[in-house]
C-alpha positions as CSV (number, residue, x, y, z in Angstrom):
1,M,27.6,46.4,16.7
2,P,29.2,44.9,13.5
3,L,27.9,46.0,10.1
4,S,26.1,43.2,8.3
5,L,25.6,43.4,4.5
6,A,23.3,40.4,4.5
7,G,20.3,42.5,5.4
8,G,19.1,45.4,7.5
9,P,19.4,49.1,6.9
10,V,22.9,49.2,5.3
11,P,22.0,47.6,1.9
12,A,18.8,49.7,1.8
13,V,20.8,52.9,2.4
14,L,23.4,51.9,-0.2
15,S,20.7,51.1,-2.7
16,A,19.0,54.4,-2.1
17,I,22.2,56.3,-2.6
18,L,23.0,54.4,-5.8
19,V,19.5,55.1,-7.2
20,F,19.8,58.7,-6.2
21,L,23.2,59.1,-8.0
22,L,22.1,57.2,-11.1
23,A,19.0,59.5,-11.4
24,F,21.3,62.5,-12.0
25,V,23.7,60.9,-14.4
26,R,22.8,62.1,-17.9
27,A,24.5,62.0,-21.2
28,E,23.6,64.2,-24.1
29,D,22.7,62.7,-27.5
30,P,25.4,63.0,-30.1
31,Y,25.5,65.8,-32.7
32,R,26.1,65.2,-36.4
33,F,27.1,68.1,-38.5
34,F,26.6,68.4,-42.3
35,T,27.2,71.2,-44.8
36,W,25.2,71.1,-48.0
37,N,25.7,73.2,-51.1
38,V,22.6,73.1,-53.5
39,T,23.4,73.7,-57.2
40,Y,22.1,72.9,-60.6
41,G,23.9,70.2,-62.7
42,D,23.5,67.6,-65.3
43,I,22.0,64.3,-64.3
44,Y,21.4,61.2,-66.5
45,P,18.3,59.3,-65.3
46,L,17.6,56.5,-67.7
47,G,20.6,57.6,-69.8
48,V,19.0,60.9,-70.9
49,R,20.7,64.2,-69.9
50,Q,18.6,66.6,-67.8
51,Q,19.2,69.5,-65.6
52,G,18.7,68.6,-62.0
53,I,19.3,69.8,-58.5
54,L,22.5,68.5,-56.9
55,I,23.5,68.5,-53.2
56,N,27.3,68.7,-52.9
57,G,27.5,67.7,-56.5
58,Q,25.5,64.5,-56.0
59,F,22.2,63.2,-57.3
60,P,20.5,61.8,-55.4
61,G,21.9,63.7,-52.4
62,P,24.2,62.4,-49.7
63,D,23.2,59.8,-47.2
64,I,22.7,60.8,-43.6
65,Y,23.8,58.0,-41.3
66,S,22.2,58.6,-37.9
67,V,20.1,56.8,-35.3
68,T,17.1,57.8,-33.2
69,N,17.7,60.8,-31.0
70,D,20.8,62.0,-32.9
71,N,20.9,65.8,-33.2
72,L,21.4,66.8,-36.8
73,I,22.8,70.2,-37.6
74,I,22.6,70.8,-41.4
75,N,23.9,74.0,-42.9
76,V,22.3,74.5,-46.3
77,Y,23.8,77.0,-48.8
78,N,21.6,77.8,-51.7
79,S,23.7,78.4,-54.8
80,L,20.6,78.4,-57.1
81,P,19.4,81.7,-58.7
82,E,16.0,81.3,-57.0
83,P,14.7,80.4,-53.5
84,F,14.9,76.7,-52.6
85,L,13.0,74.9,-49.8
86,I,14.0,71.7,-48.0
87,S,11.6,70.2,-45.5
88,W,11.8,67.2,-43.2
């Protein structure tokens, strides 16, 4: 009995195997790593010098380029003389 790919049980079995294998193929979402150092520094909003909080020496802080489902690992080092809270 010759195998026919036009119809019958062979395409159904191959399709079932393909669906079964694809169900177990998974890729993990990418990780993005950042290190932030929080300090005081001089900022000049509207041309007037003020003391402000800087992240990695920047005000405003650095941009985070990511997309939905990226895993963000951000290590924050507080170099201020008092506690500092960042929330997302």
